[in-house]
C-alpha angles and dihedrals in degrees: 000000000000090000092052091046091053091048090054092050090049091051090050091052091049092050090049092048093048089046092051092048090051092048092049092048089050092051091049091049091049092052092049094048090047090052092049092049092049091048090049091052090050092050095049095043121106115281128212114266114251120227137173101243130075117281131245113309111262114254089014094167093053091046094051095043092045093051092044093052092045091052100047098035104037111017101036109011088174086076092055092121090072111114104224094187091056090046091054093047090051091051092048094049089051093070115007115118090001129122102257092223095058102059116137135195087248090065089064100041095097090050093049092049091052100043108035120099136177119283115219114243118264092020102091114114117186123189148180128196092353100091099138097041097044093052093046086053096051090048090056096039117045092189091086137056130201121194087260088060093060121083095258094048093040092055096045102038112127090350124120135197141167138163137226133205091237126075132314085027094224124085111220094171105059143350130198121268120227088253089060095050133349095214097064121138099256097042093049091046095051094044091052094044090049092051092052092045092054092045090054094052119112140170112011116001121202124210123193115201134177114247092184096067109110095214093057135279095256119055121182090207094060122096088250091049099042105033117010100052092048093051097051107111112229089203092060103030116072102184141000118220116199118204108195107197129192125205112253105258090001129116120285094223095165141016132195087277093052126122100256094044089053088055091050092049091049092054092048093046091051086056091052098250124145110233138198127180126202125192108221100353102226101231091051093043089052089056091050089053092055086075094039106034096153098047116114089237089063103046097091104005088205097132095104115123130162126212128186 
């Protein structure tokens, strides 16, 4: 009897050991299967679209809010009633979780309504291919405003953003260039902001162009040439003053009597604007010479001539 009892206990231990081994194997198999299924879900899930331009600016919300508060609280306190949180939310909703090639002007309408403000007469300064120079000039001369000196332009200057249908709805890796699709978030934003800026201009409007560009100072494909000049209001704008600037030491590819400037004058005249054009507008040329005081172009600075 003792022998049989011991054999029974041994068999029970064997059964328990085998059962434990089977249970452990089943658990390991379940973990492996769960891992494979999770990995498979990750593999088949939607991926971020890939584009050729830089992605959304890191910490975009903080950048936009910081610039907005700086503008309305420090630079222009008379605009202190602007709600920066609502402005950020309206910008975010214009592009988040959206295909970045399907953005429309309607997407930005709430933002434009919240952030636009009046532009004093005689202060509007339009530009093309003179970004660095024109903004150095408005920093040194508070009598003029470019689009980038308005709240909308100040918040968005040198910042990029775009959405994506997949989580988290914002693409920080890449955004589409204009060559990839016209209706991308940045292009649509700047076109709409430029249109509103031109529509708001009154009195004398200044335009700074680059006379050292080989292809011509005026390009009909630029935002200035395709949007801004056609949205200036002849009933509000009395004159258009063109400042044709040449790089210090650079080529003088075009003057006020050049081919592309003649085309620009013709467009403006057809829209009943009075026009003057100045080669190397002296106040701006003096600013150029601050960085190049010993260059021969800066010794006299007497190149300024005006033509009707």
